[in-house]
N, C-alpha and C positions, 0 to 999 in steps of 0.2 A: 551690178556684179563687179567686184574689184579683182584685179590681178593680185598675185602673191606680193605682199609688201617687201621692199628691200631698203637697206640703209645706204645712202649715197652722199657724196660730197658734191655740191653744186659749184659751178664757177660763176663769179660775179659777171653780170652783163649789163650794159647801159640800156636804159629804157626811156620811152616817152610816155608820160602818165598824167592822169588827172586824179587828185586825191579827193575822196568823198567820205563824208560822215553822214549816214542816212539811216532811217528806220529800215529794217530788213524787208518789211512789206512793200516799201517803195522802190526796191531794187529794180524791177522791170521798167519803172518810169524814168530812172536815171541812167541805166546802163547804155541803152542804144544811143541816146544823144551824146554821151561821153565818148563812146566808140567812134561815132561819126566825126566828132570834133578832133579827136586824135588823128584819125586817118586823113582828114582834110589838112591838118597842120603838116603831116608828113608829106602829102602830095604837093602842097604849096612850097615845100622846101626841097622838092625833087628826091624824096626818100621813100622807101618802102619798109614795112616791118621786116625784121630779120628772124622772126620766129612767131609762134602763135600768141594770140591775145591771152592775157592773164589777169587775175585779180589777186593782189598781195594784201593779206589782212594783217594789220599791226597788233591785233588782240582778238581774243575770242569775242564773238558777237554777244551783245547784251541787248539793251533796247535799241541800240544802233550798231551799224557796221562801220568800222573805221578801216578803210582800205584804199589802195591805189588800183586803178584799172589802167591797163596800158599794153604796150607792145615792146618787145626787144628791138633795138635799133643798132646799126653798125657803128654809129658815131653820135655824139651829142647833137641835140637839136637847138634851134634858137627858140627860147620859150615864147609862147604865143597864147594870150588869153589864159585859160586854165591849164593849158598843156605845158608841162615842165619836164626837165630831165629828172630821171630817177635811176634806180639800180635794183636789179634782182640780185640779192646778195649771194656771195659764196658761203654756203652754210651746210651743216650736216642735217639731212632730212630723211624721213621715212617716206618712201614714194610708192604709189600704186597708181594704176590706171583704172578708172571707173568707166563702164560702158552702160549708157542708158540715158533717160531724159533728165534734164536739169532739175526738174521738180523733186527728184529722188537723191540729189547730191547730199542733202543732210544725212540721209541714212548711210550713204557711202562714207562720209566723214566719220560718222559714229562707229562704223565698222573699223575704220583705220585707227581711231582713237582707242578702241578696245584692244587692238593689236599692240599699240604703243604701251598701254597701261599694263597689259599682261606681262610684258617684258621689263616693266619698271624703268622705262626710259625717261629721261628728264624732259618735261614739257616746257616750252617757252611761251605758248599761247599764240605764236605766229605761224602762219601757214599761207600757202598760195595754191591756186589751181590754174592750170594752163589748158585752154580749150583747143584740143587737137583736131576737132571736127568743126567745120564751118556749116552752120545750119542752112545757109544758102545753097550749099553743095550736097549735104547729107539730109535727105528729106525725112527719113524715119528717125524719130527721136530715140528709139531703142538702139540706134547705131551711133549715137553721139559718143565721143571718147573724150574724157577729161582727166588730165594728169593731176593727181593730188600730192601735195608736198607738205608734210607736217614737220616743222622745224623742231629739232631736239637739241638739248644741251649736252655738255660733257658729264 
């Protein structure tokens, strides 16, 4: 279930990220190790995330997903291993919040895409999701909340 979409301008934010290009079916295999690697790097540098974890997709998925997984940070990190500095860009997006299990995110994105296309907004192919609920804290997957951001052009 998605909330009513709205068009918003985001502000650029510094991030600590790992860039991945992987088959979609392998997402679960790569996500948790990447998250743990980023969190360890932040901890080692005496830092904490300044916002929820996100995945920023550079293009629509095909046979692979091309995306950055990461966390907003208050300041630049010292790159370590695969963890590098990144940016959540300041862009015009259509935003909604989906509530439900991660396995149904594809349907939630499809619903948002339909809203964008009905209004004939310019699609860029870029999008990101911010995970507003921590599965370690929210036990019922029906209660997970994920912010969906569909980047649109002028």
